N, C-alpha and C positions, 0 to 999 in steps of 0.2 A: 176509127181509132186503131193505131198500130198495136198489135199484141206483143208483149215482151216474152221472149222465148228463154227458158231456163236452160243454159248450156252447161251448167256446172257438172252434172253427172258425166256428160260426154268428155269434158275436159279432164276430170279427175281420173277416168280410166286410163287415158293416155299418159297423164302426168304421173300417177303412181308408179307405173311400170318404168317410165323414163327416170323417175327420181331414184328408185332402188338401184337401177343399173348404174346411172351416172355417179351416184355417191360412192358406190363400191369402186368404180373405176378410178375416181378422183383420189380416194384414199390410198389405193395402190400405187397410183402414179406419184402422189406426194411422198410416199414412203420411199420410192426409189430415188426421187430428186433430193430428198433432205437427209435421209439417214437419220441420225440422232442430233443433227444440228440444232433443232428447235426445242429439244427437251430442256425445261428449266431446271435449275438446281433444285435438289429434293426439298430443301427448306429455304426457298428464297425470302428475302426480307423486304420486298417491295411493299410500300405503304398502301395497301389496298384501301384502308379507312380514308386516306386523303383522297383517293380516286373517287370513292363513294361520296364524299363530302363535296367534291367539285362537281360531280354529276348532279347531285341533288340541288345544292345551293345556287350553282352558277349557270346550270343548264335546264334542268327539268322543271323545277318550280317556276323560275322566270318565264320559260316557254309557255307553261300552262297559264300563268298569270296574264301573259299577253294575249293568249288565245281566248281566255275568258272575256277579256275586253272586246275582242272582235266579235265573240258570240253575242255579247250584249248589244253591240252595234246592230248586228244582223237581226236580232229579235225586235229591236226598236224600229228598224226600217221596215220589217214585215208588218208591224202594227200600224205604222204610218200608212203603208200602202193599202192595207186592208180597210182602214178607216176612210181612205180617199184614193181609190184605184185610178191613177192617171199614168200617161206615159212618162212624165217627169218622176213620179214616185217610184215606177217600176225601174227606171234607170238608176235611181238612188239605191233601191234594194239590190240590184244586180252588183252595184259597186261594193256594198257591204258584203254580199255573198262571195265575191271573188277575194276580197281581202280576208275574210274569215277562212276561206278554203286554202288559200296560201299559208296562212298562219297554222292551220290544222297540220300541214305537212311537216311541221317542226315539232309536233308532239306525238304524231301517229306511231312512231317507233317504240314509245315508252309504255308497252302494254304489260304493266307489272302492278301489283297491288290492286287498288280499287278498279283501275282501268281493265285489268284482266278479269276481275270478278264481274264487271258489268258488260263485258265484251264490247268495250268502248269503240274500238277502231271499226268493228263490224257495224255497230249501231250508226256510225257517222259516214261510213264510206264504202258500202257494198254497191258495186256497179256490175252490169247495167241494172237500172231500176226496172221493177215489174210495173210497167205503166197501166196495164189492164187492172191490176189489183189496186193501184193508187186511184184510178177512176172509180172503182167499186166502193172504196172506203169514202171517196168524196161524195158519192151519190147516197150512200147509206148512213154516213156519219157514225158508223159503229166500227171501232178498231181499237186494238190494244198494242202500242208499239213496244211494249216490254216483251212481247212473245217472240221467241226465236224465228217464227215463221214470217215475221214482218221486217227482217233485216233489210230486205230488198226493196222496201217501200218508204224508207226514211233516210235522213241524213242529207248530205250535200247532193248526192245524185238525184234524189227525189225532188229537192228544191230546184235543182237545175231544170228538171222536166216542167215544173210549175211556173217557172219564170222565164224559161227560154224555149220550151219545146211544145207548148200548147198551140201555137200558131206561127205562120210564116212572118208576120209583121207584129210590131209593138201594139198597134190598134187591135189586132185580133186577139193577142194575148190578154189585153186589158178587158176585153169584152167578156172573157170567161169569168171575170170578177165583178162585172157590172150588169150586163143584160142576160147572161146565161141563166138557165132555169136552176142550176146548181151553184150559182155565184156564191152564196153563203157557205156552201160546202167547201169550195175552193179556198175561200178565205180561212175557214176554220182549220182545214188540214194544213195549209201553209203556216199558220200560227202554231199548231201543234208541233210541226217539224222544227221550227226555230226555237221554240220553247224547250223541246226535248234536248236539242243540242246544248242549249245553256244550262239546263238542269244537270245533265250528265257531267258536263265540264265542271260545273260548281261543286258537284259531289266528289269528283276526282281530286280537284285542287284542294278542297277543304280537308280531304283525308290526308294528303301530303302535309298540309300545314298543321293539322291536329296532332297526329302521332306517327303516321307512316314514315315521314322523313327520318325521325329518330331511330325507328326500328330498321329502316333501310340502311342507314349510315353505320349503325352499330353491328349489323350482321356481316362481319368481315370473313366469315368461315370460307375456307377453300373447300367447298363441297357443293353438291348439287343443289342444296337448299340455301347456299349463301347468296347474298345480293349480287356479287359480281358474276357468279355463274349463271344466275337466273336472268339478270338483265342482258348479259352477253348473248345468251341463247335467243332472248326476245328480240334483240337488236338484229342478229343474223337472220332469224326467221322473217323479220319484217323486210329486210333488204332483199332476201331471196324470194319470198312469196308476194308481198304487197308491192314492192318497188319493181324488181326485175320481171317477175311474172305478171303481176296484175296490171302495171302500167304499160308494159312493153310486150312481154312474150305471148300472153293470151290473145290480145287483139291482133298481133302479128301473125298468129297461127302456129306458133311453136309447138303447142301441145295438142293441135288438132289437124285435121286433114286439109284445112283451108284457113285463110285469114278471117278474122272476126272483127271488122272495123266497127261494128255496132257495139262492141265491148269496151270502147275506149273510155277513159275517165273524162268527165265533163263532156259527154256526148253532145248535148244540145247547145252548149256554149260555143262549140266547134273550134275556136281559136285559142283554147285555154289549156289543152292537154300537155303541151310541151312545157309551159311555165310550171304547171304543177309538178311534172316529172323532175325538171331541173331543180326546183326548190327542194324536192325530197333528196335528191343526190347530194346536193350541197349541205343540207342538214345532217345527213348520214356522215359525210366526211368531216364536218365540224365536230360532230360528237366523237368520232374516231380520234380526233386530235385534242379533245378536251377543250375546245373553244367556248368561251362564255357566250351566253345568249346575247346577241346583239352587241358584242364587245370583242375586239380582237385579242384580248388576254386569253392565255391558255393555261390550264392547270394539268394535274395528273389525269392520265387518259390511257387508252389502248396503246397509243403511239409511245408514250413514255414508259408504259409497262414493258413493251416489246424492246424498246431501247435499253431498258435496265437489264433485261435478260440477254442482251446482245443476240437478238433473233436474227438468224441469217438464212436466206434461201438461195441456193445456187450461187453462193459467194456474195450476195447482195443483202443490204439491210431490208428486213421484211417490212417494217413500218413504211420505209421509203417506197418500197414496191406497191404497197397498198395505196398509198397516196397517189403515186403515179397512175395507178389504174383507175382511181376515182377521177383523175384529170382526163385520162383517156376516154372514159365513158362520157363525161361532160362535153368533151370536144366532139365526139361522134354524135351525141344528142343535139348539139347546136346545129348540126347540118339538116335536122328534121323540120318539116313544115310545122307551123304552130298548131295546125289541125292534124292531129294524128290519124283520124279516120281518112282524110284526103291523102296523107302520106302513104298509108297502107294500100289505098286504091290505085295510086299513081306510080309508086316506086317502094314496094315493101322491103326491097333489099336493104335500104337505110335503116329501117326498123329492125331488121334481123341482125344487121351489123351492131346497132346499139345494144340489142339483147346480148350479143357475144361479148361485148366489152364489160357489161355488167356481170355476166357469168364468170368472167375471169376473176373479178373481185370476190364472187361467192366462193371460188376455190381458195383464194388467198385468206379470206376471212374464216370460212367455215372449216377448212382443213388445216392450213398452215398456222393461222393465228391461234386457233383452238388448241392445236398440238403444242405450240409454244407456251401457251398459258396453262396447260394441263387441265383444260376444261372439256367435259364430254358433251356431245350433242344430246339435248333432252327431247328432241322430237324425231319421229321416224322419217317423215317426208314433209313437203311444203304445200299440200294441196288445201290446207285450211280446215280440215274436218278432224 
């Protein structure tokens, strides 16, 4: 059995130093480029409440509602598979897992309210999984997935291991759930993982529907505790840490002395990393533009806020520059192999180029947009601790 190596401490040491240096340089550079172009009027009257309403009612709650449906499908498929482990039911389970994992990319950025309290994103998508710890839990049947120490043995990556990584063929994988001495342990652990995803998602969505939506929309304060400031920081932190660094930078070796292909998202599915990353980029851009969930209608958003303020960078429309950079990142990412680990091992320069395109939007979002909106960064670095 392959042992999972925890590389977080090594990455964090390099990442923290790089983050402090680079952010300082970016702010200085931005100041030289922009002067006072992006400073909003002292008392602008942009309707922040309308933007919060659009975010909550047309994007966030519908996205969570859709994801809950996918989580229910995943849990049901896991139950069917556990009751009758066959290659056919395994393939059905995988289909539900991929659909749910894609759907999760559209809610992962909304780490606010109950999601923040539950550390929702980390519970569902810390990778790489600690496979040795998973095997230990399967063998003993003793575990508490609410503990912080279990973040790397649950969620979609852990399910990836259990349905794609136990063997080289479907026949071998199914045998772990039929003839293996720990077959019941594998079934129970798989069921616990899918049930936990559903339970956490239900808790987050129920909170939005019960009262958090009203609190969120009403909190139009232009301060660090206001909904706009908080979600803006959460959004940028997600884009910088989870998308740019997690999906691309860390496995490509940006923050370490060598590439780490074993750290890609969906490691055992192999041909899925690119789709997850592109979905996340598109979801981030759609949110920037205030696009309704699964609807081409748009409402008040970061883009309309910047347009209202006539935000300019080097003589160009800032909102347009940000959208153009989203498009550039997507174009570069489309050149990647569907299998990010294979891409890293054969031609890592394309992964590094994709990282660079994403990093350019980190600058535009974290420095230029925040300056235009008079929002302060509420986190020191993006290493996740």
